[in-house]
Each structure stands twice: as C-alpha cells, then as structure tokens.
N, C-alpha and C positions, 0 to 999 in steps of 0.2 A: 503663541508666544507669551512670556512670562512677564506679568506687571509686579515689580518687585518695590517700588517705593512711590508714595504720593508725593508729588508737588502742590496740587490743589486739586480740584474738581476736573479740571480738563486737561490736566499736564502728569505725567508720570514718568518715574526712570522704568526701563524693562531689560529684559533681554531675548536676543532673537535664538533660533533653533542653534546657532553655532556658540552661542554663550557670549556674543558681543554687547557692550552697553549701550542703550540709546535712549533718547527722551522721545517720549510719542505725546502727540496732542489729539486729543478729541473730547466733543462734550461727554460728561461725564466717565469717562475713563478713569478718574482718579477716586472716584465715588466709593465702590466696593472696598472691602477691608483686604488689605495686601498681606503678604502676596497673594496671587491669583492667576489663574490660566484664562487669558483671552481667547475664549473659542472664535467670536466673530469679530475677525480685524477689519472687517467693513468700516466700523465705528472710528478706527485711526485717519485723522486727516493730515498727519504732518509726523514723520519721523527724521530725528536728528542725530546722527551718527558723529564719532570722533568726540566723545562727551568729554570737555575740560571744565576747570573751576571757572573759566570766565563766560563758559556759556551758562552753567549753574548760577555762575551770580547774578548775569543779565536777566535770566528767564525768573527768577527769586525777585528781580525789583522790578517785575511787572504786574500788575492786579491781574488776578483772572478774568474780569471783566474788559479789561482793557486786549487780553489776549483775545477774548471772543468777538470783540469789535472788529480788531485786525483780520481776524479769520473770516469774518462777513464780510469785511471789504474785499479780499481777496477774492473770495468767491464771487462777489458780485462782478468783480473787473475780468474774472477769467470768462463768466457768462456774456458778458455784456461785451468784450472786446473778441469774443470767440477766439481765443489762444490760449495757451500754457504759458504760465508765467513763472519766473524763477522762484524755484521752491521757496528760497532764503527769505523772498520778500515778506512773508508772514512774520517772522520774528523781527526781522529789521524796521519793519513798519510798525509794529507793537512797540518797541524800544523808543521808535523815534516819538509817536503819540504819547507815549507815557511822560516822556521828559517834557514834552510841548505842554501837556496838560497840567504837570505840576509847575512848570513853569509860569503858565498862564495864571493859575488860582494862586500864584505868589505876586501878581499885577505886573509881571515881565512879560512885554510882548516885542519881538524882533520884528522888524519890518522886512518882509521878503521883496528884494530890489527887483525880482524877476516877474511879480504880481501881474503888472500890466502885460507882460507877452505870453505868458503862458496859455491863457484861455485861447490864445491865436494859433500858437504854435501847435498846442495838444486839445484842441476845444472839447473830444469825448472823454479824454482822462481827466479835464477840469469839471466836467459834468459827475463824474465818477467821485472824482474829490469832494465835490459840494456834498454829493449825498453819503459819502464817507463820513463827511465830519457831523451831517446829522445820525449817522448808525451810532459815532463813539458817543455823542451826546444823551442817545437814547438808552444804549447798553450800559454806559456807566454812570450816568446822573450827572458829569462834569461837562461844564462849560468850556468850548473851543473857540478860539479865534477864528473868523471867518475865513483868514489867508492861510490857514491850513487846508484848504482846499487845493491851492497851489502846491505844498509840499506832498500831499496824498498823489496828485497826478503826477509830479515828478518821480515819486520812488515808482509807480506803477509803468510810465513810461521807460526808466531805466530797467526795469525788470521785464520788457519786452524787447528792448532792443541790444540788452548786453547780457542777457541772462541766461543764455545758452538755452533757448527753448526750442524743445523737439518737432515744433512744425511752426511756421511763420503765421501772424495774424491775417484774417481774410479781409480785412477792411482796406478797399481801395484807396483811401485817404490816408493809410498811414506813413509814417514821415521815416525815412530812412536814418539812420546815424550818420551817414556822409553829408546830409540834405540839412542837419540842424545849424539854423544860422549861426556864423562865429559870434555873434555879439552874445548868444544864451550862453555858450560855453566860455567864454571871457568873464561874463557877469556871474556865472556860475561858481567859476574857480575862485573869484575874488570875495564871494559870500561867505565861502566854507568856513566855520568856527573853528577853533583848536579844540581838538575832542580828546579828552581824558575820561573816557568811558570802557566799561569793559566791552562794547561791542567794537570799538575799533580794533582791538585786540586781536579778536577771533572772526572776525567777518570776511578777511581774505581767505580763511582756509576752512570756513564753514561747509561741510558739505551736507545735504539733506536727501534722503530718499524718499520715494513718494511724491 
C-alpha cells in the first residue's frame, strides 16, 4: 500500500494496489516522510474507502489525540464484549467526543434524558462508557462530563445491534433490538438535536474496510 499524504501522525491518505484512494488509520502511520510504500500493513487499524470532502473535513476537525482515544475505546469494547463492532463506530465516536469535549470546554452541558435508564438497559456498555470517559481524559487531557458514559454506551450498543457485525456477541445477557423498551426509542427520538455537521452528510454512505 502506498501512503501518499499525511493528515496527522495516526491518519494518512493512501492508494491500494488498484489505485483506489483510501484514508487509513494506525498509530504512527503518518510519521514517515511521504510518499512511501507501507510494507507491513498489520499496523493499519481502520481503512475508509469512498473518500470525499465531507469525510476529510470531519477527520480534519478531530484532534489526533481524540482519534487515538476513540480507537482505544473501540478496541476495549471489542475485547470486553467479545464481538466485532460496526467499523464505522471509530470515526463516528471520535467525531461525537470531539464535539462534546469542545462544547464542555465552553461551559455547555446538555443533559441526557436517558441517563437514568442506560445503566439498567445496557449495564456492560455503560461500564465501558465510564472507562471510555477516563480514556478520553487521560489521552487528550480534556475534562469530560460524566454523562458522556451514557453517550459512549449508546454508540457501542448501536454498533452491536445495527452495525452488520459478522458474528453475534456471545454474552448471554445481550439485549436484542426487538426487546429494547419502547420508552427508550421514544425518548431517544425526542432528544436528537438538529445536526448541521459533516458527519450527517457522509454517515449513511460511509464504507469502511477492515
């Protein structure tokens, strides 16, 4: 794989053997002088295809530290849940966390009306969310509101239930989409803010390999 352009030390533009343009993620992948041929592709942790301006704008808006934190959270979730998650979770979570951290730094806190229910509906995901908050704070040095544990939990749960995972999670307590309480669905719908961000444009068509 040819690495053609550095975005930051962990993200770069690349071309595959067929000449298709990619965005690749991996610690240190953007550090060497470009262009260069990547001989060991095992360091690649995520590959995004169908690159467009919205995708690039979103990546550029996320700090390298937040990208690293999101990747650490996804790895932890995959390990603890013993399942594959939607590959798009990584970038979607990083985008959300960056927006939340920036908002919190300005003193803006939006209460999550599901905060009381999520620990009961998704107990293990909520524990992962709590650990995720600590990861973000440790990696980025940014303070995060505790309720971000709920947001991380929902991101992970959505990636399990609707992400097209190649194999199901093995935990016996796993909740199926059909059994999610109706009041979670209703309240989640009522809390969704109006989105005017690049993510909203490309999220539905984003395709990620690996």
